[in-house]
C-alpha positions, 0 to 999 in steps of 0.5 A: 282336505281338513281345515287343520291340514289346510292351515298347516299347508298354508303356514308351511308354504308361507314359511318356505317363501319367507325362508327363501328371503334369508340373507336379504334386507328386510324392514320390520315395523313394531306394533307400538312406539313407531319403532322400525328395524332394517336389517339382513334376515338371518333366520325366522321360525314357525312362530315368526320370531325373527333374527336380524343382523346388521340392524339399524333402528328407526324411531318415528322414521328417524335413524336412532343407531346401529344395533347389530344382531337383534331378535324380535319376538313374533307378537311385537311385529306389525308388518315385515317386508323387503327393504327395497319395497318399503323404500320404493313405497316411501319414495312414491308418497314423498 
């Protein structure tokens, strides 16, 4: 398999997995300012732009308010994961 075909296959497989998470609660950390968002994954595209609904914003780990519908551009995301997994990890460190 050519390298370009392999990359496309891997990206396609990854996006199928992420799209299976549509409708679940996720946690996203941005690259700067210790900004984090927790909300329900509404959609995600092939560039990894993310649309969240019922979104809550956290600054430096503290809740700063409800935002509702939020679009996060792909290049701002440091990491994204299941909100349940993030909460469990945080509880282990406390």
